[in-house]
C-alpha positions, 0 to 999 in steps of 0.5 A: 798316878801311873801317867805321872810315872810314865811322864817322869820316866820319859823325861829322865830318859830324854835328859839322860840321852841329851847329856850322853849325846852332847858329851860330857868331856872336853876336847884337848889338843894333843899334837906337837904344836900347842903354841901354834894351836893356841894362836890359831884358835884364838885368831881365826874367827869361828875356829873350833879347835877340832875337826868335825866327824870324829865320833865319838871323839873329835879329830885333832886339827891339822897343823904343819910348819911351812917356814921360819924366819931369821927371828923365830917367827913361824908360818904354818898351815892350820885347818879343821877340815878333813880335806886339807887345803879346802879351808886351810889358813896360813898363820904366823906366830911371832914368838913363844916365851915360856907359857906365852905365845905372841901374835899380831891380832887381825893380821896374823892369818889369811886364806890365800895360797898364792905367792902374793897372798903369802908375801902380803901376810909375811909383810904384815907380820914383819917377816925377817925384820 
């Protein structure tokens, strides 16, 4: 009888600890660019939407607008890495209408930081056209 009680207590403690460590709350983006955040997270394969290492809460991703063309398209940097630039992406959003953000799937982001890579990204996204 005593053995069952000990096992039950250990199991309850283990389950409680698991729930506590895995987190009960979700992450919510609270930055200035929710539409850019949404496009980046839904475009970039493996994007989590937050930076690792912020305990007990994740750290907001870094987003900065670099350029805007004559038709409202925006080129921006998105990274979830604390050391900005190491694994940052260049992303283009086509437009925002109300609650909807538009982008070209598979062609709206890239990692290249050279002028040629950025120009190729712009060309694939009809920049200034």
